[in-house]
A tleap script that builds the chain and sets N, CA, C and O, in Angstrom:
source leaprc.protein.ff14SB
mol = sequence {
  NMET HIE LYS PHE LEU LYS SER PRO HIE ASP
  VAL LEU ALA VAL THR TYR THR GLY PRO ILE
  THR GLY LYS ASP LEU ASP ALA ALA LEU ASP
  ARG LEU GLU THR MET LEU ALA LYS PRO GLY
  LYS ILE HIE PHE PHE ILE GLU MET GLN LYS
  LEU GLU GLY ILE GLU LEU ALA ALA MET PRO
  HIE HIE ILE SER ARG SER LEU PRO LEU PHE
  GLY LYS LEU ASP ARG PHE GLY ARG VAL ALA
  VAL VAL ALA ASP GLN ALA TRP MET ARG VAL
  LEU THR ARG LEU GLU SER ALA MET LEU PRO
  HIE ILE SER TYR ARG VAL TYR GLU PRO ASP
  GLU ARG GLU GLU ALA LEU ASN TRP ALA ARG
  GLY LYS GLU LEU VAL ALA CALA
}
set mol.1.N position { -50.961 -22.476 -0.740 }
set mol.1.CA position { -51.102 -21.580 -1.862 }
set mol.1.C position { -51.634 -20.245 -1.353 }
set mol.1.O position { -52.441 -20.211 -0.423 }
set mol.2.N position { -51.194 -19.168 -1.946 }
set mol.2.CA position { -51.671 -17.850 -1.563 }
set mol.2.C position { -52.242 -17.120 -2.783 }
set mol.2.O position { -51.911 -17.405 -3.934 }
set mol.3.N position { -53.109 -16.173 -2.467 }
set mol.3.CA position { -53.655 -15.302 -3.502 }
set mol.3.C position { -53.842 -13.927 -2.868 }
set mol.3.O position { -54.554 -13.780 -1.875 }
set mol.4.N position { -53.189 -12.915 -3.461 }
set mol.4.CA position { -53.376 -11.560 -2.977 }
set mol.4.C position { -54.700 -11.028 -3.518 }
set mol.4.O position { -55.064 -11.283 -4.667 }
set mol.5.N position { -55.410 -10.291 -2.679 }
set mol.5.CA position { -56.696 -9.715 -3.050 }
set mol.5.C position { -56.522 -8.231 -3.340 }
set mol.5.O position { -55.646 -7.581 -2.769 }
set mol.6.N position { -57.337 -7.707 -4.206 }
set mol.6.CA position { -57.315 -6.278 -4.482 }
set mol.6.C position { -57.673 -5.548 -3.189 }
set mol.6.O position { -58.657 -5.874 -2.525 }
set mol.7.N position { -56.856 -4.560 -2.849 }
set mol.7.CA position { -57.079 -3.836 -1.600 }
set mol.7.C position { -56.432 -2.464 -1.685 }
set mol.7.O position { -55.599 -2.222 -2.558 }
set mol.8.N position { -56.811 -1.564 -0.785 }
set mol.8.CA position { -56.172 -0.245 -0.758 }
set mol.8.C position { -54.661 -0.379 -0.501 }
set mol.8.O position { -54.188 -1.433 -0.074 }
set mol.9.N position { -53.929 0.679 -0.761 }
set mol.9.CA position { -52.465 0.644 -0.648 }
set mol.9.C position { -51.968 0.341 0.762 }
set mol.9.O position { -50.830 -0.096 0.930 }
set mol.10.N position { -52.798 0.564 1.773 }
set mol.10.CA position { -52.372 0.350 3.156 }
set mol.10.C position { -52.910 -0.952 3.757 }
set mol.10.O position { -52.825 -1.156 4.967 }
set mol.11.N position { -53.462 -1.830 2.919 }
set mol.11.CA position { -54.019 -3.106 3.395 }
set mol.11.C position { -53.352 -4.254 2.640 }
set mol.11.O position { -53.389 -4.316 1.411 }
set mol.12.N position { -52.749 -5.148 3.396 }
set mol.12.CA position { -52.212 -6.384 2.829 }
set mol.12.C position { -53.306 -7.431 2.975 }
set mol.12.O position { -53.606 -7.875 4.083 }
set mol.13.N position { -53.896 -7.820 1.863 }
set mol.13.CA position { -55.011 -8.763 1.866 }
set mol.13.C position { -54.596 -10.024 1.112 }
set mol.13.O position { -54.223 -9.972 -0.060 }
set mol.14.N position { -54.670 -11.154 1.808 }
set mol.14.CA position { -54.219 -12.403 1.213 }
set mol.14.C position { -55.078 -13.562 1.703 }
set mol.14.O position { -55.518 -13.591 2.852 }
set mol.15.N position { -55.303 -14.512 0.805 }
set mol.15.CA position { -56.005 -15.743 1.134 }
set mol.15.C position { -55.022 -16.897 0.997 }
set mol.15.O position { -54.290 -16.999 0.014 }
set mol.16.N position { -55.023 -17.768 2.009 }
set mol.16.CA position { -54.200 -18.981 1.979 }
set mol.16.C position { -55.124 -20.194 1.941 }
set mol.16.O position { -56.125 -20.248 2.656 }
set mol.17.N position { -54.777 -21.161 1.103 }
set mol.17.CA position { -55.509 -22.426 1.043 }
set mol.17.C position { -54.511 -23.562 0.910 }
set mol.17.O position { -53.396 -23.380 0.419 }
set mol.18.N position { -54.934 -24.743 1.358 }
set mol.18.CA position { -54.084 -25.924 1.231 }
set mol.18.C position { -52.806 -25.778 2.022 }
set mol.18.O position { -52.789 -25.131 3.068 }
set mol.19.N position { -51.729 -26.379 1.525 }
set mol.19.CA position { -50.451 -26.240 2.234 }
set mol.19.C position { -49.834 -24.864 1.969 }
set mol.19.O position { -49.932 -24.336 0.861 }
set mol.20.N position { -49.203 -24.296 2.986 }
set mol.20.CA position { -48.503 -23.019 2.840 }
set mol.20.C position { -47.020 -23.336 2.674 }
set mol.20.O position { -46.422 -24.011 3.512 }
set mol.21.N position { -46.441 -22.846 1.595 }
set mol.21.CA position { -45.038 -23.117 1.299 }
set mol.21.C position { -44.165 -21.924 1.671 }
set mol.21.O position { -44.666 -20.849 1.997 }
set mol.22.N position { -42.870 -22.130 1.616 }
set mol.22.CA position { -41.936 -21.039 1.839 }
set mol.22.C position { -42.117 -19.922 0.827 }
set mol.22.O position { -41.956 -18.748 1.159 }
set mol.23.N position { -42.453 -20.283 -0.416 }
set mol.23.CA position { -42.696 -19.269 -1.448 }
set mol.23.C position { -43.908 -18.412 -1.097 }
set mol.23.O position { -43.914 -17.208 -1.354 }
set mol.24.N position { -44.935 -19.029 -0.511 }
set mol.24.CA position { -46.116 -18.276 -0.085 }
set mol.24.C position { -45.744 -17.261 0.992 }
set mol.24.O position { -46.157 -16.102 0.937 }
set mol.25.N position { -44.965 -17.707 1.964 }
set mol.25.CA position { -44.552 -16.830 3.065 }
set mol.25.C position { -43.655 -15.712 2.552 }
set mol.25.O position { -43.808 -14.561 2.962 }
set mol.26.N position { -42.718 -16.036 1.658 }
set mol.26.CA position { -41.832 -15.014 1.100 }
set mol.26.C position { -42.604 -13.969 0.305 }
set mol.26.O position { -42.288 -12.780 0.372 }
set mol.27.N position { -43.598 -14.398 -0.435 }
set mol.27.CA position { -44.398 -13.445 -1.226 }
set mol.27.C position { -45.079 -12.435 -0.314 }
set mol.27.O position { -45.095 -11.241 -0.613 }
set mol.28.N position { -45.642 -12.904 0.797 }
set mol.28.CA position { -46.306 -11.992 1.739 }
set mol.28.C position { -45.295 -11.054 2.379 }
set mol.28.O position { -45.558 -9.858 2.503 }
set mol.29.N position { -44.150 -11.572 2.785 }
set mol.29.CA position { -43.125 -10.717 3.392 }
set mol.29.C position { -42.570 -9.708 2.395 }
set mol.29.O position { -42.294 -8.566 2.763 }
set mol.30.N position { -42.402 -10.109 1.144 }
set mol.30.CA position { -41.947 -9.173 0.112 }
set mol.30.C position { -42.920 -8.010 -0.016 }
set mol.30.O position { -42.520 -6.847 -0.059 }
set mol.31.N position { -44.204 -8.344 -0.076 }
set mol.31.CA position { -45.218 -7.293 -0.217 }
set mol.31.C position { -45.252 -6.412 1.027 }
set mol.31.O position { -45.369 -5.191 0.918 }
set mol.32.N position { -45.152 -7.014 2.199 }
set mol.32.CA position { -45.158 -6.244 3.435 }
set mol.32.C position { -43.955 -5.300 3.507 }
set mol.32.O position { -44.103 -4.143 3.900 }
set mol.33.N position { -42.785 -5.775 3.137 }
set mol.33.CA position { -41.591 -4.924 3.163 }
set mol.33.C position { -41.734 -3.735 2.218 }
set mol.33.O position { -41.287 -2.632 2.534 }
set mol.34.N position { -42.347 -3.951 1.076 }
set mol.34.CA position { -42.602 -2.853 0.141 }
set mol.34.C position { -43.554 -1.840 0.766 }
set mol.34.O position { -43.363 -0.632 0.627 }
set mol.35.N position { -44.563 -2.330 1.446 }
set mol.35.CA position { -45.527 -1.435 2.092 }
set mol.35.C position { -44.874 -0.665 3.237 }
set mol.35.O position { -45.184 0.508 3.446 }
set mol.36.N position { -43.975 -1.308 3.981 }
set mol.36.CA position { -43.305 -0.653 5.099 }
set mol.36.C position { -42.353 0.445 4.647 }
set mol.36.O position { -41.973 1.295 5.453 }
set mol.37.N position { -41.961 0.446 3.380 }
set mol.37.CA position { -41.081 1.483 2.856 }
set mol.37.C position { -41.804 2.825 2.742 }
set mol.37.O position { -41.166 3.868 2.598 }
set mol.38.N position { -43.125 2.793 2.807 }
set mol.38.CA position { -43.935 4.009 2.735 }
set mol.38.C position { -44.431 4.345 4.133 }
set mol.38.O position { -44.561 3.447 4.965 }
set mol.39.N position { -44.712 5.617 4.413 }
set mol.39.CA position { -45.181 5.987 5.753 }
set mol.39.C position { -46.618 5.527 6.018 }
set mol.39.O position { -47.374 5.230 5.093 }
set mol.40.N position { -46.967 5.476 7.293 }
set mol.40.CA position { -48.339 5.168 7.698 }
set mol.40.C position { -48.518 3.759 8.222 }
set mol.40.O position { -47.620 2.920 8.147 }
set mol.41.N position { -49.700 3.528 8.752 }
set mol.41.CA position { -50.062 2.222 9.293 }
set mol.41.C position { -50.361 1.242 8.160 }
set mol.41.O position { -50.759 1.624 7.059 }
set mol.42.N position { -50.153 -0.023 8.475 }
set mol.42.CA position { -50.490 -1.097 7.549 }
set mol.42.C position { -51.519 -1.984 8.224 }
set mol.42.O position { -51.373 -2.345 9.392 }
set mol.43.N position { -52.557 -2.331 7.485 }
set mol.43.CA position { -53.632 -3.165 8.000 }
set mol.43.C position { -53.627 -4.482 7.221 }
set mol.43.O position { -53.099 -4.562 6.112 }
set mol.44.N position { -54.224 -5.508 7.822 }
set mol.44.CA position { -54.137 -6.845 7.249 }
set mol.44.C position { -55.511 -7.512 7.170 }
set mol.44.O position { -56.338 -7.380 8.072 }
set mol.45.N position { -55.725 -8.216 6.089 }
set mol.45.CA position { -56.844 -9.131 5.948 }
set mol.45.C position { -56.212 -10.460 5.570 }
set mol.45.O position { -55.603 -10.590 4.508 }
set mol.46.N position { -56.360 -11.441 6.445 }
set mol.46.CA position { -55.764 -12.756 6.208 }
set mol.46.C position { -56.887 -13.781 6.286 }
set mol.46.O position { -57.549 -13.929 7.313 }
set mol.47.N position { -57.083 -14.484 5.179 }
set mol.47.CA position { -58.129 -15.499 5.109 }
set mol.47.C position { -57.460 -16.859 4.939 }
set mol.47.O position { -56.596 -17.035 4.079 }
set mol.48.N position { -57.868 -17.812 5.764 }
set mol.48.CA position { -57.294 -19.152 5.698 }
set mol.48.C position { -58.415 -20.151 5.494 }
set mol.48.O position { -59.338 -20.245 6.304 }
set mol.49.N position { -58.324 -20.898 4.395 }
set mol.49.CA position { -59.347 -21.870 4.041 }
set mol.49.C position { -58.707 -23.240 3.855 }
set mol.49.O position { -57.767 -23.404 3.077 }
set mol.50.N position { -59.218 -24.191 4.562 }
set mol.50.CA position { -58.781 -25.587 4.397 }
set mol.50.C position { -57.265 -25.729 4.430 }
set mol.50.O position { -56.668 -26.368 3.564 }
set mol.51.N position { -56.652 -25.120 5.448 }
set mol.51.CA position { -55.203 -25.220 5.579 }
set mol.51.C position { -54.797 -26.670 5.794 }
set mol.51.O position { -55.459 -27.426 6.504 }
set mol.52.N position { -53.702 -27.029 5.168 }
set mol.52.CA position { -53.174 -28.383 5.301 }
set mol.52.C position { -51.791 -28.369 5.946 }
set mol.52.O position { -51.075 -29.369 5.904 }
set mol.53.N position { -51.423 -27.262 6.530 }
set mol.53.CA position { -50.134 -27.171 7.204 }
set mol.53.C position { -49.206 -26.185 6.533 }
set mol.53.O position { -49.523 -25.578 5.510 }
set mol.54.N position { -48.032 -26.049 7.161 }
set mol.54.CA position { -47.004 -25.128 6.694 }
set mol.54.C position { -45.738 -25.924 6.437 }
set mol.54.O position { -45.390 -26.813 7.215 }
set mol.55.N position { -45.059 -25.614 5.364 }
set mol.55.CA position { -43.805 -26.266 5.018 }
set mol.55.C position { -42.768 -25.989 6.116 }
set mol.55.O position { -42.242 -24.880 6.212 }
set mol.56.N position { -42.483 -26.988 6.930 }
set mol.56.CA position { -41.593 -26.815 8.076 }
set mol.56.C position { -40.177 -26.436 7.662 }
set mol.56.O position { -39.518 -25.679 8.374 }
set mol.57.N position { -39.703 -26.932 6.553 }
set mol.57.CA position { -38.349 -26.618 6.102 }
set mol.57.C position { -38.167 -25.123 5.832 }
set mol.57.O position { -37.045 -24.618 5.873 }
set mol.58.N position { -39.255 -24.423 5.560 }
set mol.58.CA position { -39.181 -22.984 5.270 }
set mol.58.C position { -39.191 -22.125 6.530 }
set mol.58.O position { -38.909 -20.929 6.459 }
set mol.59.N position { -39.508 -22.705 7.668 }
set mol.59.CA position { -39.685 -21.909 8.883 }
set mol.59.C position { -38.420 -21.183 9.359 }
set mol.59.O position { -38.528 -20.013 9.724 }
set mol.60.N position { -37.242 -21.790 9.379 }
set mol.60.CA position { -36.063 -21.019 9.831 }
set mol.60.C position { -35.833 -19.760 8.989 }
set mol.60.O position { -35.550 -18.692 9.534 }
set mol.61.N position { -35.953 -19.881 7.677 }
set mol.61.CA position { -35.797 -18.723 6.793 }
set mol.61.C position { -36.886 -17.686 7.070 }
set mol.61.O position { -36.598 -16.492 7.150 }
set mol.62.N position { -38.126 -18.134 7.216 }
set mol.62.CA position { -39.237 -17.223 7.468 }
set mol.62.C position { -39.068 -16.500 8.801 }
set mol.62.O position { -39.298 -15.294 8.887 }
set mol.63.N position { -38.676 -17.215 9.818 }
set mol.63.CA position { -38.475 -16.604 11.133 }
set mol.63.C position { -37.357 -15.564 11.075 }
set mol.63.O position { -37.491 -14.482 11.646 }
set mol.64.N position { -36.266 -15.878 10.397 }
set mol.64.CA position { -35.167 -14.908 10.308 }
set mol.64.C position { -35.592 -13.656 9.545 }
set mol.64.O position { -35.128 -12.560 9.858 }
set mol.65.N position { -36.452 -13.796 8.566 }
set mol.65.CA position { -36.964 -12.625 7.835 }
set mol.65.C position { -37.986 -11.857 8.663 }
set mol.65.O position { -38.112 -10.641 8.519 }
set mol.66.N position { -38.713 -12.550 9.522 }
set mol.66.CA position { -39.788 -11.924 10.295 }
set mol.66.C position { -39.294 -11.193 11.542 }
set mol.66.O position { -39.924 -10.229 11.976 }
set mol.67.N position { -38.189 -11.629 12.120 }
set mol.67.CA position { -37.714 -11.030 13.365 }
set mol.67.C position { -37.553 -9.510 13.307 }
set mol.67.O position { -37.936 -8.840 14.266 }
set mol.68.N position { -37.009 -8.932 12.238 }
set mol.68.CA position { -36.891 -7.474 12.189 }
set mol.68.C position { -38.236 -6.743 12.238 }
set mol.68.O position { -38.282 -5.555 12.559 }
set mol.69.N position { -39.319 -7.439 11.927 }
set mol.69.CA position { -40.644 -6.805 11.951 }
set mol.69.C position { -41.079 -6.448 13.371 }
set mol.69.O position { -41.912 -5.559 13.550 }
set mol.70.N position { -40.534 -7.122 14.379 }
set mol.70.CA position { -40.907 -6.799 15.759 }
set mol.70.C position { -40.559 -5.360 16.106 }
set mol.70.O position { -41.214 -4.759 16.958 }
set mol.71.N position { -39.558 -4.805 15.474 }
set mol.71.CA position { -39.205 -3.408 15.695 }
set mol.71.C position { -40.128 -2.440 14.974 }
set mol.71.O position { -40.021 -1.227 15.154 }
set mol.72.N position { -41.029 -2.964 14.165 }
set mol.72.CA position { -41.941 -2.121 13.383 }
set mol.72.C position { -43.404 -2.379 13.728 }
set mol.72.O position { -44.294 -1.981 12.976 }
set mol.73.N position { -43.660 -3.032 14.843 }
set mol.73.CA position { -45.044 -3.373 15.202 }
set mol.73.C position { -45.919 -2.139 15.387 }
set mol.73.O position { -47.140 -2.225 15.255 }
set mol.74.N position { -45.317 -0.994 15.691 }
set mol.74.CA position { -46.105 0.234 15.839 }
set mol.74.C position { -46.716 0.681 14.515 }
set mol.74.O position { -47.598 1.539 14.500 }
set mol.75.N position { -46.260 0.112 13.415 }
set mol.75.CA position { -46.800 0.426 12.093 }
set mol.75.C position { -48.010 -0.431 11.745 }
set mol.75.O position { -48.695 -0.161 10.758 }
set mol.76.N position { -48.282 -1.460 12.544 }
set mol.76.CA position { -49.375 -2.381 12.258 }
set mol.76.C position { -50.651 -1.878 12.911 }
set mol.76.O position { -50.656 -1.530 14.092 }
set mol.77.N position { -51.734 -1.840 12.142 }
set mol.77.CA position { -53.020 -1.363 12.645 }
set mol.77.C position { -53.998 -2.502 12.840 }
set mol.77.O position { -53.831 -3.327 13.738 }
set mol.78.N position { -55.019 -2.549 11.999 }
set mol.78.CA position { -56.058 -3.569 12.108 }
set mol.78.C position { -55.603 -4.878 11.465 }
set mol.78.O position { -55.000 -4.885 10.392 }
set mol.79.N position { -55.907 -5.986 12.145 }
set mol.79.CA position { -55.614 -7.315 11.615 }
set mol.79.C position { -56.906 -8.127 11.667 }
set mol.79.O position { -57.371 -8.494 12.746 }
set mol.80.N position { -57.475 -8.401 10.512 }
set mol.80.CA position { -58.684 -9.219 10.411 }
set mol.80.C position { -58.281 -10.599 9.914 }
set mol.80.O position { -57.656 -10.738 8.863 }
set mol.81.N position { -58.646 -11.613 10.681 }
set mol.81.CA position { -58.315 -12.985 10.309 }
set mol.81.C position { -59.612 -13.771 10.148 }
set mol.81.O position { -60.427 -13.839 11.068 }
set mol.82.N position { -59.790 -14.355 8.984 }
set mol.82.CA position { -60.932 -15.213 8.686 }
set mol.82.C position { -60.394 -16.633 8.562 }
set mol.82.O position { -59.508 -16.901 7.750 }
set mol.83.N position { -60.929 -17.532 9.365 }
set mol.83.CA position { -60.438 -18.912 9.321 }
set mol.83.C position { -61.604 -19.877 9.438 }
set mol.83.O position { -62.516 -19.682 10.242 }
set mol.84.N position { -61.559 -20.923 8.622 }
set mol.84.CA position { -62.617 -21.926 8.678 }
set mol.84.C position { -62.299 -23.033 9.682 }
set mol.84.O position { -63.124 -23.919 9.906 }
set mol.85.N position { -61.117 -22.992 10.284 }
set mol.85.CA position { -60.727 -24.007 11.253 }
set mol.85.C position { -60.612 -23.368 12.640 }
set mol.85.O position { -59.941 -22.351 12.811 }
set mol.86.N position { -61.271 -23.972 13.614 }
set mol.86.CA position { -61.322 -23.407 14.963 }
set mol.86.C position { -59.932 -23.253 15.570 }
set mol.86.O position { -59.676 -22.268 16.262 }
set mol.87.N position { -59.023 -24.209 15.327 }
set mol.87.CA position { -57.692 -24.116 15.922 }
set mol.87.C position { -56.950 -22.882 15.438 }
set mol.87.O position { -56.164 -22.307 16.192 }
set mol.88.N position { -57.179 -22.462 14.202 }
set mol.88.CA position { -56.519 -21.272 13.677 }
set mol.88.C position { -57.093 -20.012 14.324 }
set mol.88.O position { -56.357 -19.063 14.594 }
set mol.89.N position { -58.396 -20.000 14.572 }
set mol.89.CA position { -58.994 -18.853 15.246 }
set mol.89.C position { -58.458 -18.744 16.676 }
set mol.89.O position { -58.218 -17.640 17.165 }
set mol.90.N position { -58.269 -19.887 17.346 }
set mol.90.CA position { -57.718 -19.888 18.706 }
set mol.90.C position { -56.274 -19.368 18.695 }
set mol.90.O position { -55.911 -18.534 19.524 }
set mol.91.N position { -55.462 -19.852 17.767 }
set mol.91.CA position { -54.075 -19.375 17.678 }
set mol.91.C position { -54.016 -17.873 17.406 }
set mol.91.O position { -53.153 -17.177 17.942 }
set mol.92.N position { -54.914 -17.383 16.591 }
set mol.92.CA position { -54.948 -15.955 16.293 }
set mol.92.C position { -55.309 -15.160 17.542 }
set mol.92.O position { -54.733 -14.101 17.792 }
set mol.93.N position { -56.244 -15.657 18.316 }
set mol.93.CA position { -56.603 -14.965 19.566 }
set mol.93.C position { -55.425 -14.951 20.542 }
set mol.93.O position { -55.227 -13.964 21.251 }
set mol.94.N position { -54.649 -16.021 20.588 }
set mol.94.CA position { -53.457 -16.055 21.432 }
set mol.94.C position { -52.436 -15.028 20.953 }
set mol.94.O position { -51.846 -14.307 21.758 }
set mol.95.N position { -52.232 -14.967 19.651 }
set mol.95.CA position { -51.307 -13.977 19.092 }
set mol.95.C position { -51.781 -12.573 19.435 }
set mol.95.O position { -50.972 -11.713 19.783 }
set mol.96.N position { -53.070 -12.336 19.341 }
set mol.96.CA position { -53.639 -11.042 19.668 }
set mol.96.C position { -53.359 -10.659 21.119 }
set mol.96.O position { -53.076 -9.497 21.413 }
set mol.97.N position { -53.438 -11.622 22.017 }
set mol.97.CA position { -53.172 -11.360 23.436 }
set mol.97.C position { -51.708 -11.002 23.665 }
set mol.97.O position { -51.395 -10.233 24.574 }
set mol.98.N position { -50.810 -11.551 22.850 }
set mol.98.CA position { -49.381 -11.265 22.997 }
set mol.98.C position { -48.993 -9.930 22.365 }
set mol.98.O position { -47.933 -9.383 22.671 }
set mol.99.N position { -49.835 -9.409 21.495 }
set mol.99.CA position { -49.570 -8.140 20.817 }
set mol.99.C position { -50.754 -7.194 21.052 }
set mol.99.O position { -51.473 -6.856 20.112 }
set mol.100.N position { -50.956 -6.767 22.302 }
set mol.100.CA position { -52.178 -6.029 22.649 }
set mol.100.C position { -52.323 -4.659 21.995 }
set mol.100.O position { -53.439 -4.143 21.927 }
set mol.101.N position { -51.254 -4.057 21.516 }
set mol.101.CA position { -51.389 -2.740 20.896 }
set mol.101.C position { -51.795 -2.812 19.421 }
set mol.101.O position { -51.985 -1.783 18.772 }
set mol.102.N position { -51.926 -4.035 18.901 }
set mol.102.CA position { -52.419 -4.225 17.538 }
set mol.102.C position { -53.867 -4.681 17.640 }
set mol.102.O position { -54.197 -5.544 18.454 }
set mol.103.N position { -54.722 -4.103 16.820 }
set mol.103.CA position { -56.156 -4.391 16.899 }
set mol.103.C position { -56.508 -5.597 16.037 }
set mol.103.O position { -56.542 -5.508 14.810 }
set mol.104.N position { -56.767 -6.722 16.694 }
set mol.104.CA position { -57.121 -7.970 16.013 }
set mol.104.C position { -58.625 -8.214 16.097 }
set mol.104.O position { -59.274 -7.879 17.088 }
set mol.105.N position { -59.145 -8.791 15.059 }
set mol.105.CA position { -60.498 -9.353 15.088 }
set mol.105.C position { -60.456 -10.683 14.340 }
set mol.105.O position { -59.816 -10.807 13.296 }
set mol.106.N position { -61.142 -11.657 14.887 }
set mol.106.CA position { -61.163 -12.995 14.304 }
set mol.106.C position { -62.581 -13.268 13.814 }
set mol.106.O position { -63.559 -13.000 14.512 }
set mol.107.N position { -62.670 -13.803 12.609 }
set mol.107.CA position { -63.968 -14.015 11.973 }
set mol.107.C position { -64.097 -15.447 11.458 }
set mol.107.O position { -63.109 -16.129 11.186 }
set mol.108.N position { -65.347 -15.870 11.336 }
set mol.108.CA position { -65.647 -17.140 10.679 }
set mol.108.C position { -65.926 -16.846 9.202 }
set mol.108.O position { -66.173 -15.696 8.838 }
set mol.109.N position { -65.886 -17.876 8.351 }
set mol.109.CA position { -66.033 -17.650 6.905 }
set mol.109.C position { -67.277 -16.863 6.494 }
set mol.109.O position { -67.215 -16.080 5.546 }
set mol.110.N position { -68.385 -17.049 7.171 }
set mol.110.CA position { -69.597 -16.323 6.770 }
set mol.110.C position { -69.534 -14.831 7.129 }
set mol.110.O position { -70.441 -14.074 6.784 }
set mol.111.N position { -68.468 -14.409 7.818 }
set mol.111.CA position { -68.283 -13.006 8.181 }
set mol.111.C position { -67.172 -12.355 7.349 }
set mol.111.O position { -66.647 -11.301 7.707 }
set mol.112.N position { -66.830 -12.996 6.247 }
set mol.112.CA position { -65.714 -12.553 5.417 }
set mol.112.C position { -65.824 -11.100 4.974 }
set mol.112.O position { -64.859 -10.347 5.108 }
set mol.113.N position { -66.963 -10.692 4.455 }
set mol.113.CA position { -67.121 -9.318 3.965 }
set mol.113.C position { -66.975 -8.307 5.092 }
set mol.113.O position { -66.363 -7.253 4.917 }
set mol.114.N position { -67.535 -8.631 6.242 }
set mol.114.CA position { -67.388 -7.764 7.406 }
set mol.114.C position { -65.908 -7.613 7.768 }
set mol.114.O position { -65.447 -6.511 8.067 }
set mol.115.N position { -65.172 -8.718 7.740 }
set mol.115.CA position { -63.738 -8.702 8.059 }
set mol.115.C position { -62.962 -7.849 7.057 }
set mol.115.O position { -62.116 -7.042 7.442 }
set mol.116.N position { -63.250 -8.032 5.792 }
set mol.116.CA position { -62.549 -7.282 4.761 }
set mol.116.C position { -62.832 -5.786 4.887 }
set mol.116.O position { -61.927 -4.962 4.762 }
set mol.117.N position { -64.074 -5.451 5.133 }
set mol.117.CA position { -64.425 -4.042 5.306 }
set mol.117.C position { -63.758 -3.451 6.546 }
set mol.117.O position { -63.304 -2.308 6.515 }
set mol.118.N position { -63.693 -4.211 7.629 }
set mol.118.CA position { -63.048 -3.709 8.840 }
set mol.118.C position { -61.551 -3.480 8.597 }
set mol.118.O position { -61.003 -2.464 9.024 }
set mol.119.N position { -60.896 -4.416 7.919 }
set mol.119.CA position { -59.474 -4.245 7.610 }
set mol.119.C position { -59.255 -2.999 6.754 }
set mol.119.O position { -58.255 -2.297 6.908 }
set mol.120.N position { -60.185 -2.737 5.862 }
set mol.120.CA position { -60.099 -1.554 4.998 }
set mol.120.C position { -60.473 -0.271 5.728 }
set mol.120.O position { -60.284 0.820 5.190 }
set mol.121.N position { -61.002 -0.384 6.946 }
set mol.121.CA position { -61.432 0.788 7.693 }
set mol.121.C position { -62.827 1.238 7.337 }
set mol.121.O position { -63.193 2.392 7.563 }
set mol.122.N position { -63.616 0.323 6.775 }
set mol.122.CA position { -64.984 0.649 6.342 }
set mol.122.C position { -65.962 -0.310 6.997 }
set mol.122.O position { -66.506 -1.205 6.350 }
set mol.123.N position { -66.175 -0.110 8.286 }
set mol.123.CA position { -67.099 -0.995 8.990 }
set mol.123.C position { -68.505 -0.817 8.452 }
set mol.123.O position { -68.932 0.292 8.131 }
set mol.124.N position { -69.211 -1.924 8.359 }
set mol.124.CA position { -70.599 -1.898 7.920 }
set mol.124.C position { -71.484 -1.454 9.073 }
set mol.124.O position { -71.260 -1.838 10.221 }
set mol.125.N position { -72.475 -0.658 8.770 }
set mol.125.CA position { -73.426 -0.217 9.773 }
set mol.125.C position { -74.648 -1.096 9.685 }
set mol.125.O position { -75.239 -1.245 8.616 }
set mol.126.N position { -75.033 -1.681 10.811 }
set mol.126.CA position { -76.211 -2.559 10.820 }
set mol.126.C position { -77.463 -1.741 10.559 }
set mol.126.O position { -77.613 -0.633 11.074 }
set mol.127.N position { -78.358 -2.294 9.755 }
set mol.127.CA position { -79.608 -1.579 9.410 }
set mol.127.C position { -80.665 -1.830 10.437 }
set mol.127.O position { -81.777 -1.316 10.317 }
savepdb mol mol.pdb
quit
């Protein structure tokens, strides 16, 4: 299941919980494609809570829709990922290593606000 969060026009902010379906993936890609139609960088806040897997039958369609995005990676800016499962944080770090020109940060659930602010470009200053 997905839920889009209120965010600035240049930030795609979404929370995923439970199983992720093809409809969840399509909704995110639809929103991203709309954002890519406008100029400027796009930043991401992706929160994953209690994931139960991804609908495998949807993957071929999702991959075919995602492949054209590789030509637009220069439009991607900050990517903040909040995950309550260690394996997801590890996978995100691997993805970050494969896409070094995109600025990734991985957070644990108790750092959610910090992650959201960083994705928005509003880092918190420690007191």
